[in-house]
N, C-alpha and C positions, 0 to 999 in steps of 0.2 A: 554036626552038632558042635564039634570043636571049633569049626570056622566061625560059628555064630558067637561063641564065647570070646573068641579072639577079637571079633568086631566090636563086641560090647566092651571088652577091656580097653581097646584102642579108643573108643568113644569116651570112656571115663577118663582116660589119660589126657586126651585132648581138652576135655572140659576142665580138668584140674589145671592144666597149663594156661588155658584162657583165663580162668579165675585168678590164678597167681599173677599173671601179667596185668590184669585189670587192677589188682590191689597194689602191685609193686611199682608200676610205671605210669607216668603221664603219657598221653599220646599227642603228637603234633603232626599235622598234615601240611605238606608243602606243595604248592602248585608252582611249577617252573615251566619255562618256555620249552616247547616240543623240541627234542633233540639234545637238550642240555644234560639230561640224565646220563647219557652215554659219556659225555665229557667228564662229568663229576665222578662217574664210576671208574673211568680210566685213571683219574688222579687218585682216588681212594685205593684202587688196586696197586698203583705204583708205590704207595706208602704202606701197603699191607693192612688197610683199614676197610671197614664196611662203610657204606654211605652214611649210616647213622653216626658212626664214630667220626667220620670226616666233618659232618655238619656240627656235631657237638663240640669238637675240638676247635673249629673255626669260630663258633659263637663264643666259646670260653675265652679264646685268645682275643677276640674283639672286645669283650667286656673288660678283660685285664688291661688292655691298652687304653681304653677310653674311660676308665674310672677316674673320678676326680679325687 
């Protein structure tokens, strides 16, 4: 019985997190050449970043450099 309540509680928590993420963030999907992910992940790890943080930082820096 306690296990069932635990599963229900976990399900509600996951639903809450999914709802929050949907409301708070935009989602972008990238398609990259097979094998490139490992290379990007190694770079991100070397700088202590997640892949998302690496890509966002790179795009932000690109925009800064190329703004007129």
